[in-house]
C-alpha positions as CSV (number, residue, x, y, z in Angstrom):
1,X,-11.0,4.9,-34.2
2,X,-11.6,6.9,-31.0
3,X,-10.9,5.1,-27.8
4,X,-12.4,6.3,-24.5
5,X,-11.8,5.0,-21.0
6,X,-14.1,2.5,-19.3
7,X,-15.8,3.7,-16.1
8,X,-13.3,1.6,-14.0
9,X,-10.3,3.2,-15.8
10,X,-11.8,6.7,-15.5
11,X,-12.2,6.0,-11.8
12,X,-8.4,5.4,-11.5
13,X,-7.9,8.8,-13.2
14,X,-10.2,10.4,-10.7
15,X,-8.5,8.7,-7.8
16,X,-5.1,9.9,-9.1
17,X,-6.5,13.4,-9.3
18,X,-7.6,13.2,-5.6
19,X,-4.1,11.9,-4.6
20,X,-2.5,14.8,-6.4
21,X,-4.7,17.3,-4.6
22,X,-4.2,15.5,-1.2
23,X,-0.4,15.7,-1.7
24,X,-0.7,19.4,-2.6
25,X,0.9,19.0,-6.0
26,X,0.4,21.6,-8.8
27,X,-0.2,19.0,-11.5
28,X,-1.6,15.6,-12.2
29,X,1.3,13.3,-13.2
30,X,1.9,9.7,-14.1
31,X,3.0,9.2,-10.5
32,X,-0.5,10.0,-9.2
33,X,-2.0,7.5,-11.6
34,X,0.5,4.9,-10.4
35,X,-0.5,5.7,-6.8
36,X,-4.2,5.1,-7.7
37,X,-3.4,2.0,-9.7
38,X,-1.5,0.4,-6.8
39,X,-4.7,0.6,-4.6
40,X,-7.3,-0.4,-7.2
41,X,-9.3,-3.6,-6.7
42,X,-8.5,-5.0,-10.1
43,X,-6.1,-7.6,-11.4
44,X,-3.7,-4.9,-12.5
45,X,-3.6,-3.5,-8.9
46,X,-3.1,-7.0,-7.5
47,X,-0.2,-7.6,-9.9
48,X,1.5,-4.5,-8.7
49,X,0.9,-5.2,-5.0
50,X,2.2,-8.8,-5.3
51,X,5.5,-7.3,-6.4
52,X,5.7,-4.7,-3.7
53,X,4.2,-1.8,-5.5
54,X,1.7,-0.8,-2.8
55,X,0.0,2.5,-2.3
56,X,2.1,3.2,0.8
57,X,5.4,2.5,-0.9
58,X,4.5,4.5,-4.0
59,X,3.4,7.4,-1.9
60,X,6.6,7.3,0.1
61,X,8.7,7.4,-3.1
62,X,6.6,10.3,-4.4
63,X,7.2,12.3,-1.2
64,X,10.9,11.3,-1.2
65,X,11.3,12.5,-4.8
66,X,8.9,15.4,-5.0
67,X,7.9,16.3,-1.5
68,X,4.5,17.4,-0.4
69,X,3.5,20.6,-2.1
70,X,0.8,22.1,0.1
71,X,3.0,24.8,1.6
72,X,4.9,25.5,-1.6
73,X,1.6,25.7,-3.6
74,X,0.3,28.3,-1.2
75,X,3.3,30.5,-0.9
76,X,5.3,29.9,-4.0
77,X,8.7,28.3,-4.4
78,X,10.1,30.1,-1.4
79,X,13.6,29.5,-0.1
80,X,13.5,28.5,3.6
81,X,17.0,29.7,4.3
82,X,16.4,33.1,2.6
83,X,13.2,33.5,4.7
84,X,15.0,32.5,7.8
85,X,17.7,35.2,7.1
86,X,15.0,37.9,7.4
87,X,13.4,36.3,10.4
88,X,10.6,34.2,9.0
89,X,10.4,30.7,10.3
90,X,8.4,28.7,7.7
91,X,7.5,25.9,10.1
92,X,6.4,28.3,12.7
93,X,4.1,30.1,10.2
94,X,2.6,26.8,9.2
95,X,2.1,25.8,12.8
96,X,0.2,29.0,13.5
97,X,-2.0,28.6,10.5
98,X,-2.9,25.0,11.5
99,X,-3.4,26.0,15.1
100,X,-5.9,28.8,14.1
101,X,-7.7,27.1,11.2
102,X,-7.2,23.4,11.7
103,X,-4.8,20.7,10.5
104,X,-6.3,20.6,7.0
105,X,-6.3,24.4,6.5
106,X,-3.4,24.3,4.1
107,X,-5.0,21.5,2.1
108,X,-8.2,23.4,1.8
109,X,-6.4,26.5,0.7
110,X,-4.4,24.6,-1.9
111,X,-7.6,23.1,-3.3
112,X,-9.1,26.6,-3.5
113,X,-6.0,27.8,-5.3
114,X,-6.6,25.2,-8.1
115,X,-10.3,26.2,-8.6
116,X,-11.7,27.0,-12.0
117,X,-15.4,27.1,-12.9
118,X,-16.2,23.9,-14.6
119,X,-17.7,20.4,-14.1
120,X,-15.5,17.4,-13.7
121,X,-13.9,16.3,-17.0
122,X,-10.7,14.8,-18.3
123,X,-9.0,16.4,-21.2
124,X,-6.2,14.1,-22.4
125,X,-3.8,16.9,-23.4
126,X,-4.5,19.6,-20.9
127,X,-5.7,18.6,-17.5
128,X,-8.7,17.6,-15.4
129,X,-11.5,19.3,-13.5
130,X,-13.4,17.9,-10.5
131,X,-17.0,18.5,-9.8
132,X,-16.4,21.4,-7.4
133,X,-14.2,23.2,-10.0
134,X,-10.8,22.1,-8.7
135,X,-8.4,22.0,-11.7
136,X,-5.0,20.4,-12.2
137,X,-3.0,20.6,-15.4
138,X,-1.3,17.6,-16.7
139,X,2.3,17.2,-15.7
140,X,5.0,14.7,-16.9
141,X,3.6,11.3,-17.7
142,X,-0.1,12.0,-17.5
143,X,-0.8,12.7,-21.1
144,X,1.7,10.0,-22.1
145,X,0.0,7.4,-20.0
146,X,-3.4,8.2,-21.5
147,X,-2.0,8.0,-25.1
148,X,-0.3,4.7,-24.2
149,X,-3.6,3.3,-22.8
150,X,-5.4,4.2,-26.0
151,X,-2.7,2.5,-28.1
152,X,-2.9,-0.6,-25.9
153,X,-6.6,-0.8,-26.4
154,X,-6.3,-0.2,-30.2
155,X,-3.7,-3.0,-30.4
156,X,-6.3,-5.5,-29.3
157,X,-9.2,-3.8,-31.1
158,X,-10.9,-2.8,-27.9
159,X,-13.5,-0.1,-28.2
160,X,-12.5,1.4,-24.8
161,X,-9.4,1.5,-22.7
162,X,-9.9,-0.4,-19.5
163,X,-7.9,-0.6,-16.3
164,X,-5.5,-3.2,-17.9
165,X,-4.8,-0.9,-20.8
166,X,-4.4,2.1,-18.5
167,X,-2.0,0.1,-16.3
168,X,0.1,-0.9,-19.2
169,X,0.1,2.7,-20.4
170,X,1.3,3.9,-17.0
171,X,4.0,1.3,-16.8
172,X,5.3,2.4,-20.2
173,X,5.9,6.0,-19.2
174,X,9.5,7.1,-19.8
175,X,9.2,10.7,-18.4
176,X,8.4,12.2,-15.0
177,X,8.6,10.3,-11.7
178,X,7.2,6.9,-12.7
179,X,10.5,5.4,-13.9
180,X,12.3,6.6,-10.8
181,X,9.6,5.4,-8.4
182,X,9.7,1.9,-10.0
183,X,13.4,1.9,-9.8
184,X,13.3,2.9,-6.1
185,X,11.0,0.0,-5.4
186,X,13.3,-2.4,-7.2
187,X,11.0,-3.2,-10.1
188,X,10.8,-2.2,-13.7
189,X,8.0,-1.3,-16.1
190,X,8.6,-4.2,-18.5
191,X,8.6,-6.8,-15.6
192,X,5.4,-5.3,-14.2
193,X,3.9,-5.4,-17.7
194,X,4.5,-9.1,-17.9
195,X,2.9,-9.5,-14.4
196,X,-0.2,-7.4,-15.3
197,X,-0.7,-9.4,-18.5
198,X,-0.3,-12.7,-16.6
199,X,-2.8,-11.6,-13.9
200,X,-5.4,-10.9,-16.6
201,X,-4.8,-14.2,-18.3
202,X,-5.4,-16.0,-15.0
203,X,-8.5,-13.9,-14.3
204,X,-9.9,-14.7,-17.8
């Protein structure tokens, strides 16, 4: 049986995609889905927020663990100390770019760097495209979360994987940043799973 995402679950994927672009990351990972899930107006999002897993706190953990990738994405994985040794001040260069082209210049350039000609689509094993052609390949946890979501839906004989199934799929990720983010916030995937299931029972 083929299981597809419901429109609400697909929206969480799209919001995760936007968060990844906004943070300047080169891939769409489970951490970006978790970030989107923490803000969604659904019982799953409420269950996370009730336990301190908020958009602000998840984003702070992502930045702490992975940083913001805008500058790195534009100029490669450059060593600041090595550049300083030859007289290049990375922060000064960044300041001049933003002074000349605006505060979001690096963000716009990072998005352009990810462009591929295609309409928005989600491919569970490769990556995702946005309507303007921006592309992000799947990173750690992204494919696993989608596979997990489909398994959760199949387990209850659902024709499509909804936000609840996707949430459970994200919380079951054992690779990438999601486990470290949850640990940093003082919660665990299994405990949040119980909370999400409980929230849907109450909502039902």
